[in-house]
Structures are given as structure tokens and as C-alpha cells.
C-alpha positions as a Markdown table, in Angstrom:
| # | Residue | x | y | z |
|---|---|---|---|---|
| 1 | Met | -9.0 | -3.0 | -33.4 |
| 2 | Ala | -6.8 | -4.7 | -30.8 |
| 3 | Ser | -3.6 | -2.9 | -29.8 |
| 4 | Leu | -1.0 | -2.7 | -27.1 |
| 5 | Arg | -1.9 | 0.8 | -26.1 |
| 6 | Leu | -3.2 | -0.1 | -22.7 |
| 7 | Glu | -0.4 | -2.5 | -21.9 |
| 8 | Lys | 2.2 | 0.2 | -22.8 |
| 9 | Ala | 0.4 | 2.7 | -20.5 |
| 10 | Leu | 0.5 | 0.2 | -17.6 |
| 11 | Ala | 4.2 | -0.5 | -18.3 |
| 12 | Arg | 5.0 | 3.2 | -18.1 |
| 13 | Gly | 3.2 | 3.2 | -14.8 |
| 14 | Gly | 5.6 | 0.4 | -13.5 |
| 15 | Ala | 3.8 | -2.8 | -14.3 |
| 16 | Arg | 6.3 | -5.3 | -15.5 |
| 17 | Thr | 4.2 | -8.3 | -16.3 |
| 18 | Ile | 0.7 | -7.8 | -17.7 |
| 19 | Ala | -1.7 | -10.7 | -18.2 |
| 20 | Gly | -4.6 | -10.7 | -20.6 |
| 21 | Val | -7.4 | -13.1 | -19.6 |
| 22 | Asp | -10.4 | -14.4 | -21.6 |
| 23 | Glu | -12.7 | -17.4 | -21.6 |
| 24 | Val | -14.5 | -19.5 | -24.2 |
| 25 | Gly | -17.4 | -21.9 | -23.8 |
| 26 | Arg | -19.5 | -19.9 | -21.4 |
| 27 | Gly | -22.7 | -20.3 | -23.5 |
| 28 | Ser | -22.0 | -23.9 | -24.5 |
| 29 | Leu | -24.3 | -26.7 | -23.4 |
| 30 | Phe | -21.5 | -29.2 | -23.1 |
| 31 | Gly | -18.2 | -29.6 | -21.3 |
| 32 | Pro | -16.0 | -27.1 | -19.5 |
| 33 | Val | -15.6 | -23.4 | -19.7 |
| 34 | Val | -11.9 | -22.7 | -20.6 |
| 35 | Ala | -9.9 | -19.6 | -19.7 |
| 36 | Ala | -6.5 | -18.5 | -20.8 |
| 37 | Ala | -4.1 | -16.0 | -19.3 |
| 38 | Val | -1.3 | -14.7 | -21.6 |
| 39 | Ile | 1.6 | -12.4 | -20.7 |
| 40 | Leu | 3.2 | -11.0 | -23.8 |
| 41 | Pro | 6.9 | -10.2 | -23.9 |
| 42 | Ser | 7.8 | -6.9 | -22.2 |
| 43 | Glu | 10.0 | -5.9 | -25.1 |
| 44 | Trp | 7.0 | -5.8 | -27.3 |
| 45 | Leu | 5.8 | -2.8 | -25.2 |
| 46 | Val | 9.0 | -0.8 | -25.9 |
| 47 | Arg | 9.9 | -2.0 | -29.4 |
| 48 | Arg | 7.8 | -2.9 | -32.4 |
| 49 | Pro | 6.6 | -6.6 | -32.0 |
| 50 | Pro | 7.0 | -9.1 | -34.8 |
| 51 | Ala | 4.7 | -8.5 | -37.8 |
| 52 | Trp | 2.5 | -11.5 | -37.1 |
| 53 | Val | 1.4 | -9.9 | -33.8 |
| 54 | Ser | -0.8 | -7.5 | -35.8 |
| 55 | Gly | -3.0 | -10.6 | -36.6 |
| 56 | Val | -3.8 | -11.2 | -32.9 |
| 57 | Val | -7.4 | -10.1 | -32.7 |
| 58 | Asp | -10.6 | -11.4 | -31.2 |
| 59 | Ser | -10.6 | -15.2 | -31.9 |
| 60 | Lys | -14.2 | -15.0 | -33.2 |
| 61 | Leu | -12.9 | -12.9 | -36.1 |
| 62 | Leu | -10.4 | -15.5 | -37.3 |
| 63 | Leu | -10.8 | -18.6 | -39.4 |
| 64 | Pro | -9.8 | -21.9 | -37.6 |
| 65 | Ala | -6.6 | -22.4 | -39.4 |
| 66 | Arg | -5.4 | -18.9 | -38.7 |
| 67 | Arg | -6.4 | -19.2 | -35.1 |
| 68 | Ser | -4.3 | -22.4 | -34.8 |
| 69 | Glu | -1.3 | -20.7 | -36.4 |
| 70 | Leu | -1.5 | -17.7 | -34.1 |
| 71 | Ala | -2.0 | -19.9 | -31.0 |
| 72 | Ala | 1.2 | -21.8 | -31.9 |
| 73 | Ser | 3.1 | -18.6 | -32.3 |
| 74 | Leu | 1.8 | -17.3 | -29.0 |
| 75 | Leu | 2.7 | -20.5 | -27.1 |
| 76 | Arg | 6.2 | -20.2 | -28.6 |
| 77 | Glu | 6.8 | -16.4 | -28.1 |
| 78 | Ala | 4.7 | -15.3 | -25.1 |
| 79 | Ala | 6.5 | -14.7 | -21.8 |
| 80 | Ala | 3.9 | -17.0 | -20.1 |
| 81 | Val | 0.7 | -18.8 | -20.8 |
| 82 | Gly | -1.7 | -20.3 | -18.3 |
| 83 | Leu | -4.9 | -22.4 | -18.9 |
| 84 | Gly | -7.7 | -23.0 | -16.5 |
| 85 | Leu | -10.9 | -25.0 | -16.7 |
| 86 | Ala | -14.1 | -25.3 | -14.8 |
| 87 | Ser | -16.0 | -28.5 | -15.4 |
| 88 | Ala | -19.6 | -29.0 | -16.4 |
| 89 | Arg | -20.3 | -30.2 | -12.8 |
| 90 | Glu | -18.7 | -27.1 | -11.4 |
| 91 | Ile | -20.8 | -25.0 | -13.7 |
| 92 | Asp | -24.0 | -26.7 | -12.5 |
| 93 | Asp | -23.0 | -26.5 | -8.9 |
| 94 | Leu | -21.7 | -22.9 | -8.8 |
| 95 | Asn | -23.5 | -21.2 | -11.8 |
| 96 | Ile | -21.8 | -20.2 | -15.0 |
| 97 | Leu | -20.5 | -16.8 | -13.8 |
| 98 | Arg | -18.8 | -18.1 | -10.7 |
| 99 | Ala | -17.4 | -21.1 | -12.7 |
| 100 | Thr | -16.0 | -18.8 | -15.3 |
| 101 | His | -14.2 | -16.7 | -12.7 |
| 102 | Leu | -12.9 | -20.0 | -11.2 |
| 103 | Ala | -11.5 | -21.0 | -14.6 |
| 104 | Met | -9.9 | -17.5 | -14.9 |
| 105 | Val | -8.3 | -17.8 | -11.4 |
| 106 | Arg | -6.9 | -21.2 | -12.4 |
| 107 | Ala | -5.5 | -19.8 | -15.6 |
| 108 | Leu | -3.7 | -17.1 | -13.6 |
| 109 | Glu | -2.4 | -19.6 | -11.1 |
| 110 | Asn | -1.0 | -21.7 | -13.9 |
| 111 | Leu | 1.2 | -18.9 | -15.3 |
| 112 | Ala | 4.9 | -19.5 | -14.8 |
| 113 | Gln | 5.2 | -16.0 | -13.3 |
| 114 | Pro | 2.7 | -13.9 | -11.4 |
| 115 | Pro | 1.4 | -10.9 | -13.2 |
| 116 | Asp | 1.7 | -7.4 | -11.8 |
| 117 | Phe | -1.6 | -6.4 | -13.5 |
| 118 | Val | -4.5 | -8.3 | -15.1 |
| 119 | Leu | -6.6 | -7.2 | -18.0 |
| 120 | Val | -9.9 | -9.2 | -18.1 |
| 121 | Asp | -12.4 | -9.4 | -20.9 |
| 122 | Gly | -15.7 | -8.2 | -19.5 |
| 123 | Phe | -15.9 | -7.7 | -15.7 |
| 124 | Pro | -13.2 | -8.0 | -13.1 |
| 125 | Ile | -12.6 | -11.4 | -11.5 |
| 126 | Lys | -14.1 | -11.7 | -8.0 |
| 127 | Asp | -12.0 | -12.6 | -5.0 |
| 128 | Val | -8.5 | -12.3 | -6.4 |
| 129 | Asn | -5.6 | -10.2 | -5.1 |
| 130 | Tyr | -4.3 | -9.1 | -8.4 |
| 131 | Arg | -4.5 | -5.6 | -9.5 |
| 132 | Gln | -6.9 | -5.8 | -12.4 |
| 133 | Met | -9.2 | -4.0 | -14.8 |
| 134 | Gly | -12.3 | -5.4 | -16.5 |
| 135 | Ile | -12.7 | -4.2 | -20.1 |
| 136 | Pro | -16.0 | -4.8 | -21.9 |
| 137 | Arg | -15.3 | -6.2 | -25.4 |
| 138 | Gly | -11.6 | -6.3 | -24.4 |
| 139 | Asp | -10.9 | -9.0 | -26.9 |
| 140 | Arg | -11.6 | -6.4 | -29.6 |
| 141 | Thr | -9.4 | -3.6 | -28.2 |
| 142 | Cys | -6.6 | -5.2 | -26.1 |
| 143 | Arg | -3.9 | -7.3 | -27.7 |
| 144 | Ser | -3.2 | -9.3 | -24.5 |
| 145 | Ile | -6.9 | -10.2 | -24.1 |
| 146 | Ala | -7.2 | -11.1 | -27.8 |
| 147 | Ala | -4.2 | -13.4 | -27.4 |
| 148 | Ala | -5.9 | -15.1 | -24.5 |
| 149 | Ser | -9.1 | -15.5 | -26.5 |
| 150 | Ile | -7.1 | -17.3 | -29.3 |
| 151 | Val | -5.3 | -19.6 | -26.9 |
| 152 | Ala | -8.5 | -20.5 | -25.0 |
| 153 | Lys | -10.5 | -21.0 | -28.2 |
| 154 | Val | -8.0 | -23.3 | -29.9 |
| 155 | Phe | -7.5 | -25.4 | -26.7 |
| 156 | Arg | -11.3 | -25.8 | -26.1 |
| 157 | Asp | -12.0 | -26.6 | -29.8 |
| 158 | Gly | -9.3 | -29.3 | -29.6 |
| 159 | Leu | -11.0 | -30.7 | -26.5 |
| 160 | Met | -14.3 | -30.8 | -28.4 |
| 161 | Gly | -12.7 | -32.8 | -31.1 |
| 162 | Ile | -11.6 | -35.4 | -28.5 |
| 163 | Phe | -15.0 | -35.5 | -26.8 |
| 164 | Asp | -16.6 | -36.0 | -30.2 |
| 165 | Gly | -15.0 | -39.4 | -30.4 |
| 166 | Leu | -16.0 | -40.3 | -26.8 |
| 167 | Tyr | -19.6 | -38.9 | -26.9 |
| 168 | Glu | -20.7 | -39.8 | -30.4 |
| 169 | Gly | -23.9 | -38.6 | -32.0 |
| 170 | Tyr | -23.9 | -35.0 | -30.7 |
| 171 | Gly | -21.7 | -33.5 | -33.4 |
| 172 | Leu | -19.3 | -31.9 | -30.9 |
| 173 | Ala | -16.5 | -31.5 | -33.4 |
| 174 | Arg | -18.8 | -29.3 | -35.5 |
| 175 | Asn | -20.9 | -27.4 | -32.9 |
| 176 | Lys | -18.2 | -27.2 | -30.1 |
| 177 | Gly | -21.0 | -28.0 | -27.6 |
| 178 | Tyr | -23.2 | -25.0 | -28.5 |
| 179 | Gly | -26.9 | -25.2 | -29.0 |
| 180 | Thr | -27.1 | -25.6 | -32.7 |
| 181 | Glu | -30.3 | -27.1 | -34.3 |
| 182 | Gly | -28.5 | -30.4 | -34.8 |
| 183 | His | -27.1 | -30.6 | -31.3 |
| 184 | Leu | -30.5 | -29.8 | -29.8 |
| 185 | Arg | -32.1 | -32.5 | -32.0 |
| 186 | Ser | -29.5 | -35.0 | -30.8 |
| 187 | Leu | -30.3 | -34.1 | -27.2 |
| 188 | Arg | -34.0 | -34.7 | -27.7 |
| 189 | Glu | -33.3 | -38.0 | -29.3 |
| 190 | Arg | -30.5 | -39.3 | -27.0 |
| 191 | Gly | -30.8 | -37.3 | -23.9 |
| 192 | Pro | -27.8 | -35.5 | -22.3 |
| 193 | Ser | -24.4 | -37.1 | -21.8 |
| 194 | Gly | -22.5 | -37.1 | -18.5 |
| 195 | Leu | -20.7 | -33.9 | -19.6 |
| 196 | His | -23.7 | -31.8 | -20.6 |
| 197 | Arg | -24.6 | -29.0 | -18.3 |
| 198 | Thr | -27.8 | -29.9 | -16.6 |
| 199 | Ser | -28.4 | -26.4 | -15.2 |
| 200 | Phe | -28.7 | -25.2 | -18.8 |
| 201 | Lys | -31.8 | -25.6 | -20.9 |
| 202 | Leu | -31.0 | -28.6 | -23.0 |
| 203 | Gly | -33.4 | -28.8 | -26.0 |
């Protein structure tokens, strides 16, 4: 279960601002990969945080309405939130791993304050100067990373709702760009749109 244990240990070691970073959309066939960086309030590391924070867990474990509620609370209460995207074209040009790291770097750069330490879901981000730690399945164990997973997921799902109206027939509001049976059938019938990832196997 996600907790603030690691953040508290880093704070005791002198880190003042600790950013959790996660991404969503890496396995999607359509649109950008989206990363979020979230710095939780430092006082939450020395005093008990608000009760709602206990619900901040891996976004995949939450129903959409609950994710949206928590994302709104995080945007209101977090010390800083940054978002970063890498486009379908960048994914095709760079490969998905490098594009994911690019989105994460952009999320960190969009924070209102630079972090002293970065906690990343999975593997460390390449070619950054931040002190960092990669944590496999970090969205399940680290509250800051779980917070980032929620913010990124809600933002990207919102984008897919917008794109659904612009690229009709692919069911993007339902499948979020992932390779469901219906999405693959639409790709076979219609062919890819301009925002589908041509480096991925489409159908």
C-alpha cells in the first residue's frame, strides 16, 4: 500500500522538496504519453496529512470518479504539480522509452519549484541532473508517485475525451487509445489517424 515512508526518510536526510513522477499512456496506440510530477506539502512529512490523502493510491486501482476527486484535491493542495507530454510523432521518432523519459523531464521542468529529490515509477530518468531513485511498482508503494499517477491519468483521459470528438469512429473516450478489440477493428476499417503511433503494431 502506498505510504509516505520513503519521503519521510528522505526529508530526514535533508531533502526539502521531493517529487514523485509517473506516466500514463505508454502502451496506448494513440496520442501522447503523459507524465506528471507532484511535490506533496512538506508539512505532510512531519504531521499527519489530511484524511483524504489515504485514498491516494495507484490510479489503476481507482474508479474514474474517485480519481477525478483526488486529482482535484491534489491540484489544490500539492506544493507543486508539473505535467509533460511527448507526442505520437516524438514516440515514433525516438521510441517509447526515450519519449517517456522526455515527458517526465518536461513534467519536472514545469514544476513551480525544482525538487531536491525525484522518485520515479520504474527506472530512473536518463540524462537528468536531479538526484533520483527509480522504484519498480512505485505507484503501489510511494504516495508521491501514486499522486503523480492519478494526475497524469485524469489529464490524459480528459485529452482522450477531447480527441474522441475530433477523431470519430475510434472510440477513444472509451478505450483511451489502447488496443481494445473495438479500437483494432476501427483501425482495420478506417486506417490510422494522424495521431496514431505508426511505430506500434496497429491492428
